C-alpha positions as CSV (number, residue, x, y, z in Angstrom):
1,M,-12.5,41.7,6.9
2,T,-8.8,42.1,6.9
3,L,-5.8,39.7,6.7
4,S,-2.3,39.8,8.1
5,I,0.3,37.6,6.4
6,V,3.1,36.5,8.8
7,I,6.2,35.1,7.3
8,V,9.2,33.9,9.5
9,S,12.5,34.1,7.8
10,F,15.8,32.5,8.6
11,N,18.8,32.4,6.1
12,A,16.5,31.7,3.1
13,S,16.6,35.0,1.2
14,T,16.1,33.3,-2.2
15,D,13.0,31.4,-1.1
16,L,11.7,34.5,0.7
17,A,12.1,36.7,-2.4
18,R,10.3,34.1,-4.4
19,C,7.4,33.9,-1.9
20,L,7.1,37.7,-1.7
21,E,7.2,37.9,-5.6
22,S,4.3,35.5,-5.7
23,L,2.3,37.5,-3.2
24,H,2.8,40.7,-5.1
25,A,2.4,39.3,-8.6
26,S,-1.2,38.3,-7.9
27,P,-2.2,40.1,-4.7
28,A,-5.0,38.7,-2.7
29,E,-8.3,40.6,-3.1
30,I,-8.9,40.7,0.7
31,R,-7.4,43.8,2.3
32,H,-4.1,42.7,3.7
33,D,-0.7,43.5,5.1
34,I,2.5,41.5,5.1
35,V,5.1,41.2,7.8
36,V,8.4,39.4,7.6
37,V,9.9,38.4,11.0
38,D,13.6,37.6,10.6
39,N,15.4,35.3,13.0
40,A,18.8,36.9,12.8
41,S,19.5,35.8,9.2
42,T,23.1,36.4,7.9
43,D,22.2,36.3,4.2
44,G,20.8,39.9,4.0
45,A,17.1,38.8,3.9
46,P,15.9,41.9,5.9
47,A,17.6,44.4,3.7
48,M,16.4,42.5,0.6
49,A,12.8,42.5,1.7
50,R,12.9,46.2,2.6
51,G,14.6,47.2,-0.6
52,R,12.4,45.3,-3.0
53,W,9.0,45.6,-1.1
54,P,9.0,48.8,0.9
55,L,5.4,48.3,2.0
56,V,6.3,45.0,3.6
57,Q,6.9,45.3,7.4
58,V,10.2,43.8,8.5
59,I,10.8,42.9,12.1
60,E,14.3,41.8,13.1
61,M,14.3,39.6,16.1
62,G,18.1,40.2,16.7
63,T,18.6,36.5,17.6
64,N,17.3,33.2,16.3
65,A,14.2,33.0,18.6
66,G,12.6,30.0,16.9
67,F,9.5,29.8,14.7
68,A,6.8,30.2,17.4
69,A,8.4,33.3,19.0
70,A,8.9,35.0,15.8
71,A,5.4,34.2,14.5
72,N,4.0,35.5,17.8
73,A,5.9,38.8,17.2
74,G,4.4,39.1,13.8
75,I,0.9,38.6,15.2
76,R,1.4,41.3,17.9
77,A,2.7,43.8,15.2
78,T,-0.2,43.4,13.0
79,G,-4.0,43.9,13.3
80,G,-5.8,41.8,10.7
81,E,-8.9,40.0,11.8
82,L,-7.4,37.0,10.1
83,V,-3.8,35.8,10.4
84,L,-2.1,33.7,7.8
85,F,1.1,31.9,8.9
86,L,3.1,31.4,5.7
87,N,6.5,29.7,5.2
88,G,9.0,31.6,3.2
89,D,9.6,28.5,1.0
90,T,6.1,28.7,-0.4
91,V,4.8,30.1,-3.8
92,V,1.3,31.4,-3.7
93,P,-0.7,31.3,-7.0
94,A,-3.4,33.8,-7.9
95,G,-6.6,33.4,-5.9
96,A,-5.3,30.8,-3.4
97,I,-5.4,33.0,-0.4
98,D,-8.9,34.4,-1.2
99,T,-10.1,30.8,-1.7
100,L,-8.7,29.7,1.7
101,V,-10.3,32.7,3.4
102,A,-13.6,31.9,1.7
103,R,-13.6,28.3,2.8
104,L,-12.8,29.2,6.5
105,V,-15.5,31.9,6.5
106,A,-18.0,29.3,5.2
107,H,-17.5,27.2,8.3
108,P,-18.3,29.3,11.4
109,S,-17.3,26.4,13.7
110,A,-13.7,26.5,12.3
111,A,-10.9,28.5,13.8
112,A,-8.2,27.6,11.4
113,A,-7.8,26.2,7.8
114,G,-5.0,24.9,5.7
115,P,-4.8,24.5,1.9
116,R,-3.6,21.6,-0.3
117,L,0.2,21.8,-0.3
118,V,2.0,20.5,-3.4
119,D,5.7,20.4,-4.4
120,A,7.2,22.0,-7.5
121,S,6.0,19.2,-9.6
122,G,2.5,19.3,-8.3
123,R,2.8,16.2,-6.1
124,P,0.7,16.6,-2.9
125,E,2.0,16.7,0.6
126,L,0.2,15.0,3.5
127,S,0.0,18.3,5.3
128,F,-2.6,17.4,7.9
129,G,-3.4,14.5,10.2
130,S,-4.6,13.2,13.5
131,M,-3.3,14.4,16.9
132,I,0.2,13.4,17.5
133,S,0.5,10.2,19.6
134,P,2.8,7.2,19.4
135,V,0.4,5.3,17.2
136,A,-0.4,8.4,15.0
137,E,3.2,9.2,14.5
138,L,4.1,5.7,13.5
139,R,1.2,5.5,11.0
140,Q,2.1,9.0,9.5
141,K,5.8,8.0,9.2
142,M,5.0,4.7,7.6
143,V,2.7,6.2,5.1
144,G,5.3,9.0,4.4
145,R,8.0,6.5,3.7
146,L,5.8,4.4,1.4
147,Y,4.8,7.6,-0.4
148,E,8.5,8.6,-0.8
149,A,9.1,5.2,-2.3
150,R,6.3,6.0,-4.8
151,I,4.2,3.0,-4.0
152,P,1.3,3.5,-6.5
153,A,-1.5,2.5,-4.0
154,V,-0.2,5.0,-1.4
155,E,0.2,7.7,-4.0
156,E,-3.4,7.2,-5.2
157,W,-4.7,7.2,-1.6
158,I,-2.9,10.4,-0.8
159,D,-4.0,12.1,-4.0
160,R,-7.7,11.2,-3.2
161,R,-7.3,12.2,0.5
162,T,-5.8,15.6,-0.3
163,R,-8.6,16.5,-2.7
164,R,-11.4,16.0,-0.1
165,E,-12.3,18.9,2.2
166,S,-12.6,17.7,5.7
167,F,-12.2,18.6,9.4
168,V,-9.0,17.3,10.8
169,D,-6.9,17.5,14.0
170,W,-4.2,19.7,12.6
171,V,-3.0,21.4,9.4
172,S,0.6,22.3,8.6
173,G,2.0,25.6,9.8
174,A,3.6,26.0,6.3
175,C,0.3,27.7,5.4
176,L,-2.2,28.1,8.2
177,L,-5.0,30.6,8.2
178,T,-6.5,31.4,11.6
179,I,-8.9,33.9,13.2
180,R,-7.1,36.4,15.4
181,R,-9.5,36.3,18.3
182,D,-9.2,32.5,18.4
183,A,-5.3,32.7,18.2
184,E,-5.3,35.3,21.0
185,G,-7.9,33.2,23.0
186,V,-5.3,30.3,23.2
187,G,-2.4,32.6,24.0
188,L,-0.9,32.4,20.4
189,L,1.8,29.8,19.6
190,D,3.4,28.0,22.5
191,E,7.0,29.3,22.5
192,R,8.5,26.2,24.2
193,Y,8.6,24.8,20.6
194,F,11.7,26.3,18.9
195,L,10.8,24.5,15.6
196,Y,8.4,21.8,14.7
197,T,5.0,20.6,16.2
198,E,4.0,24.1,17.2
199,D,1.3,23.9,14.5
200,V,-0.1,20.6,15.9
201,D,0.0,22.0,19.4
202,F,-1.7,25.3,18.3
203,C,-4.5,23.4,16.5
204,A,-5.0,21.2,19.6
205,A,-5.4,24.3,21.8
206,L,-8.1,25.6,19.3
207,R,-9.9,22.3,19.4
208,A,-9.8,22.3,23.2
209,R,-11.9,25.4,23.1
210,G,-14.5,23.6,21.0
211,R,-13.3,25.0,17.6
212,R,-12.6,23.0,14.5
213,I,-9.7,22.8,12.0
214,L,-10.5,22.7,8.3
215,F,-8.4,21.1,5.5
216,A,-9.5,23.1,2.4
217,P,-8.0,21.6,-0.8
218,A,-9.9,24.1,-3.0
219,A,-6.9,26.4,-2.2
220,E,-3.6,25.0,-3.4
221,I,-0.1,26.4,-2.6
222,T,3.3,25.3,-3.6
223,H,5.6,24.2,-0.8
224,L,9.3,23.8,-1.6
225,R,9.8,22.0,1.6
226,G,13.1,20.8,3.2
227,R,15.3,23.6,2.1
228,S,16.1,25.0,5.5
229,R,16.5,21.6,6.9
230,D,19.0,20.7,4.2
231,T,21.2,23.7,5.2
232,S,21.9,22.1,8.7
233,P,20.3,18.6,9.0
234,D,21.9,17.7,12.4
235,R,20.8,20.9,14.0
236,M,17.3,20.7,12.5
237,N,17.0,17.0,13.7
238,A,18.0,18.1,17.2
239,A,15.4,20.9,17.1
240,Y,12.8,18.4,16.0
241,R,13.5,16.0,18.8
242,R,13.5,18.8,21.4
243,S,10.0,19.8,20.2
244,Q,8.9,16.2,20.1
245,I,9.9,15.7,23.7
246,A,8.3,19.0,24.7
247,F,5.0,17.9,23.0
248,Y,4.9,14.6,24.7
249,E,5.7,16.2,28.0
250,K,2.7,18.5,27.5
251,H,0.2,16.2,25.8
252,H,1.3,12.7,26.7
253,P,3.3,12.9,29.9
254,R,3.0,9.1,30.5
255,W,4.9,8.5,27.2
256,A,7.6,11.1,27.6
257,P,10.0,8.8,29.6
258,A,9.6,6.1,27.1
259,L,10.3,8.6,24.2
260,R,13.5,9.8,26.0
261,T,14.7,6.2,26.5
262,Y,14.0,5.4,22.8
263,L,15.9,8.5,21.6
264,R,18.8,7.7,24.0
265,L,19.1,4.1,22.6
266,K,19.1,5.6,19.1
267,G,21.7,8.2,20.0
268,Q,19.3,10.9,19.1
269,L,18.5,12.4,22.6
270,P,19.3,16.1,22.2
271,R,21.3,17.9,24.8
272,T,19.2,20.2,26.9
């Protein structure tokens, strides 16, 4: 069995270097290749990756095509039987990838798996959940805010929840392992999503084919989340809202007009 690791990069060369360093410091035992797909970064990321890791394939998109389009380009340029979508702002400890592969292989009904994601201090991230809907989004955001406020009961619940292997509706695209034939079977990632929700949509497409999504906390990876968002919060928020609208138009069309009205009232309706 072989694995292709696909990393999408955009103006985060420091994070990308840290990620690639971790992958090379303790290489996965499974035979694998790594491809970095760069979305027209201006910080020298492609040259840095080529110079320091000549065996890493680097694809330059030439324009900022968005996460889904860049990830798809990475899939098409590789041939591993398994594909790992990996954010550049992650740090991968020894054994984590092989453990994630082993857990996915142990469940023939599963087409994708995600690890337990933690921040630099080891605090877990709620990196999986129920299918996006108005109720599910509200619940996830409320839990997230209570967690950020460090409410002890919520912290304890999330710690317990993120230590239990389970089948879920989606896992985060920050680190998502999938089987190539399943990914190709659903047409890869939907490129209407420039950034955000493409992982939930992808998992929904896999589930629609009767496949399952596994949350596998035996594998743990550090996710230094929020760094790209912090560089341009207004632009990132607009990208999130566009993806949110696209998701509702595709999966919950009856709710899409209400979402647009809500965002308009909040002054957050993005320009088309």
